[in-house]
Residue, then its C-alpha position, 0 to 999 in steps of 0.5 A: m855076895s847075894d844069898y841068891i847066887l850062892p846055890l848057883q855058884a855051888l851048882f856051877t862049881e860042881n859041874a865045872d870041866p877044866e878041860q873044856a874051859k881051855p878051848m872055850a877061853k881060846y875061842m874068846r881069845d883068852q879074854f875071859e875065864y871059863l868054868g868049862i860048862k858048854t851052852p846046853q849043859r849051862n842052860a840045863l843047870f840054869k833051868q834046874f837052878l830056877a826050879e829050885n830057887g825061882l827068880p830074884p825079887a824085882d828090887e834085887l835084880q840089879p844087884v844080882v846081875r851086877q854081882l854075876w857080872q863081876q864073877p871071873a867066869r864067863e858063864y855067870q855073865y850068860v846067866a845074868l843075861g838069862l835073868l834079864e830075859k826072864m824078867k824083861k817085864q821088870v826091866t824099866p828105864e831105871h835099869i838103863p844105867l845097869l844096861e850101859y854098865l853091862v855093855v861097857t864092862k867085860s865087853w865082847w860080841d857074845t854079851v853085847d849083841g844079846l844085850a842090844a837085841n834083847a834087853v835094850g831093844g825090848l826095853f825101848t819097845r816097852h818104854p819108847q819115851a826112854r829110847d830117844a834120850s838114850i840113843e841121842r847120848w849113846r850115838h856120840e859115845e867114843n866106846f864103840w860097843i855102845r855105838r854098836t848097841t845103837l846099831l843093833f837094838q832094832l834087830r828084832y823090830k822087823h816092820n817096826t824098825d825106825e828106818d830113818l833112825l837106823f840109816s842116820l846111825i849108820n851114816e854117822n858111823l861110816g868111815s870107821d875102821e872098827f870091825f865090830i862097827n862095820k859088821a854091825i852096820g851090815w848085820a842091821l841092814r841084812e835084818y831090815s832087808k827081810s822086811n823092806p828089801t827095796a829100802v835097803i837096796e836103795f840105801v846101799d846103792r847111795t851109801p859108801l859102805v865098806p866092803l864088809s858092811r855092803r857084803e853083809a847087808l846084801k847077803w840075805m837078799k842074794n841068797k833068796g835070789l832077790l839080788v842077782d848082781s851087786 
């Protein structure tokens, strides 16, 4: 165990609440253990930990994140995501295998979506040359969490969204019976509709989306009165 993580473990153990852990685990369908530290308190403890210990050296980021990911309690995975965000400028194409590992290990929406929109999306913005090779490989993966990542990595790109790539990836996933793929399709289209509603409306009209994807894609525009009947 990294010496860097030991003070964090002590801090989290001291503030664990077994009674809170039960409903937190239940919310995640009992897939993960929890210490019972809710988000506001966890953020405060993480801030305290950083004030006392600082960030790990850049060359220790990968092992620290992996060790946090291997801890039983889910709160440690959230800290790993926080470290990746705090040190995003140090995340380079060399970290792509690490990001893949995080996506496919202990996978659920609470970690995968943050990885896709923040760590992966940010990396591909800073290092566009790494994007094409990764996406070309990921788009053919059987693991649907990897494919969900390809659909969601542009969530924060707004007008910089690669529309052709987004639509192509969606078309490749049409017909899926996986909820998390169909939800991601709708979510990605909904976010892009805030920048280019016309393009999204035209795409939805010509594409045989499942009802969930279509509903999610058009939700923002309907709420804004940009779409009356569809």
